[in-house]
C-alpha positions as CSV (number, residue, x, y, z in Angstrom):
1,X,0.0,0.0,-0.1
2,X,1.3,3.5,-0.9
3,X,2.2,5.7,2.0
4,X,0.4,8.9,2.3
5,X,2.4,12.1,1.3
6,X,3.9,14.1,4.2
7,X,2.3,17.5,4.2
8,X,5.0,20.1,4.9
9,X,4.6,23.1,7.0
10,X,4.6,26.2,4.7
11,X,6.3,28.3,7.3
12,X,9.3,25.8,7.6
13,X,11.1,26.9,10.8
14,X,8.0,27.3,12.9
15,X,7.3,24.4,15.3
16,X,3.6,25.3,15.2
17,X,1.9,27.1,12.3
18,X,-1.8,28.0,12.3
19,X,-2.8,29.2,8.8
20,X,-6.0,31.2,8.4
21,X,-8.3,28.9,10.1
22,X,-12.0,29.1,10.6
23,X,-14.0,27.3,13.2
24,X,-17.7,26.6,13.3
25,X,-19.9,25.2,16.0
26,X,-23.1,23.2,15.3
27,X,-22.5,23.8,11.7
28,X,-23.8,27.4,12.2
29,X,-21.8,29.6,14.6
30,X,-18.7,31.0,13.3
31,X,-16.2,31.5,16.1
32,X,-12.8,31.9,14.6
33,X,-12.4,34.0,11.5
34,X,-9.2,33.6,9.6
35,X,-6.7,33.1,12.5
36,X,-3.1,32.7,11.8
37,X,-0.2,32.4,14.3
38,X,3.2,30.7,14.6
39,X,5.2,29.5,17.5
40,X,9.0,28.9,17.2
41,X,10.8,25.8,18.8
42,X,11.6,26.5,22.5
43,X,9.4,29.7,22.4
44,X,6.8,31.1,24.7
45,X,3.9,32.8,22.9
46,X,0.9,34.5,24.5
47,X,-2.6,34.4,23.0
48,X,-4.3,37.4,24.7
49,X,-7.8,38.9,24.8
50,X,-11.0,39.3,26.7
51,X,-13.3,36.3,27.7
52,X,-15.1,35.1,24.5
53,X,-12.4,36.4,22.2
54,X,-11.5,33.0,20.9
55,X,-8.5,32.0,22.9
56,X,-9.7,28.6,24.1
57,X,-11.3,27.7,20.8
58,X,-7.9,28.4,19.1
59,X,-6.1,26.0,21.5
60,X,-8.8,23.3,21.0
61,X,-8.6,23.7,17.4
62,X,-4.7,22.9,17.6
63,X,-5.3,20.1,20.0
64,X,-8.3,18.8,18.0
65,X,-10.6,18.8,21.0
66,X,-13.4,20.7,19.2
67,X,-15.4,17.7,18.1
68,X,-16.4,16.9,21.6
69,X,-18.1,20.2,21.6
70,X,-19.7,19.8,18.0
71,X,-17.0,22.3,16.6
72,X,-14.7,21.8,13.5
73,X,-12.1,23.6,11.6
74,X,-13.6,24.3,8.3
75,X,-11.0,26.4,6.6
76,X,-7.2,26.7,6.9
77,X,-4.6,24.3,8.1
78,X,-2.5,23.6,11.3
79,X,1.1,22.3,11.0
80,X,3.3,20.9,13.9
81,X,6.9,20.0,13.3
82,X,6.4,20.3,9.6
83,X,3.4,17.9,9.5
84,X,-0.3,18.8,9.0
85,X,-2.2,17.8,12.2
86,X,-5.6,19.3,12.1
87,X,-7.0,16.0,10.9
88,X,-5.4,13.8,13.5
89,X,-6.8,12.7,16.8
90,X,-6.0,14.1,20.2
91,X,-4.3,10.8,21.1
92,X,-2.3,10.9,18.1
93,X,-1.2,14.6,18.9
94,X,-0.2,13.7,22.4
95,X,2.1,10.9,21.0
96,X,3.6,13.5,18.5
97,X,4.2,15.9,21.7
98,X,1.2,18.3,21.6
99,X,-0.7,18.4,24.8
100,X,-3.3,20.9,26.2
101,X,-3.6,21.8,29.9
102,X,-7.4,22.7,30.1
103,X,-8.8,25.9,31.7
104,X,-10.0,25.0,35.2
105,X,-7.4,22.4,35.9
106,X,-9.6,19.2,35.4
107,X,-7.7,16.8,37.8
108,X,-9.1,13.5,38.4
109,X,-10.6,14.3,41.8
110,X,-10.8,10.7,43.3
111,X,-7.2,9.8,42.4
112,X,-4.2,10.9,44.4
113,X,-1.8,13.7,43.2
114,X,0.7,11.0,42.1
115,X,-1.8,8.8,40.4
116,X,-2.9,12.0,38.5
117,X,0.6,12.6,37.4
118,X,1.1,8.9,36.3
119,X,-1.9,9.2,33.9
120,X,-0.1,11.6,31.9
121,X,2.4,8.9,31.0
122,X,-0.2,6.5,29.5
123,X,0.9,6.9,25.9
124,X,4.6,6.2,26.7
125,X,6.3,3.0,25.7
126,X,9.8,3.8,27.2
127,X,9.4,1.7,30.4
128,X,8.8,2.1,34.1
129,X,12.3,3.5,34.9
130,X,12.0,6.3,32.5
131,X,8.5,7.3,33.7
132,X,9.8,7.3,37.3
133,X,12.6,9.5,36.4
134,X,10.3,12.0,35.0
135,X,7.9,11.8,37.9
136,X,11.0,12.9,40.1
137,X,11.6,15.7,37.5
138,X,8.0,16.9,38.0
139,X,8.6,16.9,41.8
140,X,11.7,19.0,41.4
141,X,9.7,21.7,39.6
142,X,6.7,21.3,41.9
143,X,8.1,20.3,45.3
144,X,4.6,21.0,46.8
145,X,3.2,18.1,44.7
146,X,5.7,15.7,46.2
147,X,4.5,16.7,49.7
148,X,1.0,16.1,48.7
149,X,1.6,13.1,46.5
150,X,-0.7,10.8,48.5
151,X,-3.5,13.2,48.9
152,X,-6.7,13.0,46.9
153,X,-6.3,15.7,44.2
154,X,-10.1,16.9,44.8
155,X,-8.9,17.9,48.4
156,X,-6.0,20.0,47.2
157,X,-6.0,23.8,46.6
158,X,-6.6,25.5,43.3
159,X,-2.8,26.3,43.1
160,X,-1.9,22.7,43.8
161,X,-4.5,21.3,41.2
162,X,-2.9,23.8,38.5
163,X,0.5,22.5,39.3
164,X,-0.8,18.8,39.2
165,X,-2.4,19.5,35.7
166,X,0.9,21.0,34.3
167,X,2.9,18.1,35.9
168,X,0.6,15.6,34.3
169,X,1.1,17.2,30.9
170,X,4.9,17.0,31.5
171,X,4.7,13.3,32.2
172,X,3.9,12.8,28.4
173,X,7.1,14.3,27.5
174,X,5.7,17.0,25.4
175,X,7.4,19.2,22.8
176,X,4.7,21.8,23.2
177,X,2.1,22.6,25.9
178,X,-1.0,24.6,25.3
179,X,-1.7,26.3,28.5
180,X,-5.2,27.7,28.9
181,X,-5.8,30.4,31.5
182,X,-3.3,29.2,34.2
183,X,-3.9,32.2,36.3
184,X,-7.7,31.8,36.6
185,X,-8.9,31.8,40.3
186,X,-5.4,32.0,41.8
187,X,-3.8,34.5,44.2
188,X,-1.0,36.7,42.6
189,X,1.7,35.0,44.6
190,X,0.8,31.7,43.2
191,X,0.3,33.0,39.6
192,X,3.9,34.4,39.8
193,X,5.2,31.0,41.0
194,X,3.4,29.0,38.3
195,X,4.7,31.4,35.5
196,X,8.3,31.3,36.9
197,X,8.2,27.4,36.8
198,X,6.9,27.7,33.2
199,X,9.9,29.8,32.3
200,X,12.2,27.4,33.9
201,X,10.6,24.4,32.0
202,X,11.0,26.4,28.9
203,X,14.7,27.3,29.5
204,X,15.9,24.0,31.1
205,X,13.8,21.4,29.5
206,X,13.1,23.0,26.2
207,X,9.3,22.9,26.3
208,X,7.6,25.2,24.0
209,X,4.5,27.0,25.4
210,X,1.5,28.6,23.7
211,X,-0.3,30.3,26.5
212,X,-3.9,31.6,26.4
213,X,-4.4,34.2,29.2
214,X,-6.6,37.1,30.2
215,X,-4.0,38.5,32.5
216,X,-2.1,40.5,29.7
217,X,0.5,42.0,32.2
218,X,1.8,38.8,33.5
219,X,1.5,36.9,30.1
220,X,3.6,39.6,28.4
221,X,6.1,39.5,31.2
222,X,6.9,35.9,30.4
223,X,6.2,35.5,26.7
224,X,8.4,36.6,24.0
225,X,5.8,37.3,21.6
226,X,1.9,37.9,21.6
227,X,-1.2,37.8,19.6
228,X,-4.4,39.8,20.5
229,X,-7.6,38.2,19.7
230,X,-11.1,40.1,19.5
231,X,-14.2,38.4,18.2
232,X,-12.5,35.5,16.8
233,X,-9.9,37.6,14.9
234,X,-6.2,38.4,15.4
235,X,-6.3,42.3,15.7
236,X,-2.5,42.8,16.6
237,X,0.6,40.8,17.1
238,X,4.2,41.6,17.9
239,X,7.1,41.1,20.3
240,X,6.1,41.1,23.8
241,X,7.9,44.3,24.9
242,X,6.5,46.1,21.9
243,X,2.9,45.0,22.7
244,X,3.5,46.1,26.4
245,X,4.7,49.6,25.3
246,X,1.8,50.2,22.7
247,X,-0.4,52.8,24.0
248,X,-3.7,51.0,22.8
249,X,-2.7,47.8,24.5
250,X,-1.7,49.8,27.7
251,X,-5.1,51.5,27.7
252,X,-7.4,48.7,26.9
253,X,-5.8,45.6,28.1
254,X,-3.5,46.8,30.8
255,X,-5.8,49.5,32.1
256,X,-3.3,52.3,31.8
257,X,-2.7,55.3,29.7
258,X,-0.6,58.6,29.5
259,X,-3.5,60.2,31.6
260,X,-3.7,57.4,34.2
261,X,-6.1,54.4,34.7
262,X,-9.0,54.0,32.1
263,X,-12.1,52.1,32.0
264,X,-13.2,50.6,28.7
265,X,-16.9,50.3,29.6
266,X,-17.6,53.0,27.1
267,X,-17.7,50.6,24.2
268,X,-18.2,53.3,21.4
269,X,-15.1,55.1,22.6
270,X,-13.3,51.9,22.9
271,X,-13.8,50.9,19.3
272,X,-13.3,54.4,18.0
273,X,-9.9,54.6,19.8
274,X,-8.4,51.3,18.7
275,X,-6.2,52.0,15.7
276,X,-6.3,48.4,14.5
277,X,-10.0,48.5,14.0
278,X,-9.7,51.7,11.9
């Protein structure tokens, strides 16, 4: 039987390339409208925007979790490591090194912390010793999980559950983690700790991150590049320091401007001021 032709990533050097995708739910509702982005190997890229902008849908389009919600990519293409992946199953994507950490943590509440972590290694075929080595690696990055390894995950704190969810993803030995709203519902000190660990994982372990986050300030602090989504479209992108210094981003996403703190409740003024909607 002839082998199927390998479909090559048109951007070449990007680990992940999303090209002009559209996503429709229930065959009717158009959610993403021509979204394109790329993530370099060992990069940290932020996907920014308000609630409902399309950040989670973009991540689920990449990880192919849309079908469980009656959604599908109807146009465009997604490539990872030079191969087209938007027609593959989530299981196949995990085996290739792409895994999503869902918003809201989603630990298995009745399993212990360690049992949760070990479920992340279910696709691996490299033996018990290698799995145990990676478990110890997770405990080095998240020492709190080692202290709580025998506790039921449902009785741990929100911060511990977020650590557990990231640790479980690491147990699959991913090349890329899609991290959805990791700061949601957590105290600022915990948020800083989790983002610092993400930075260390990126620098020391070479894990690439695509981060969907409403907290623009913290996301741009740790990412090298960012895309801003509104109503299912990319309305601005650029280096993190450039976006942080942009007056429109400062006013409408960081809540700051040259005249002090602003509110964007005045939607008409908001839309009139944003240069990218002109």
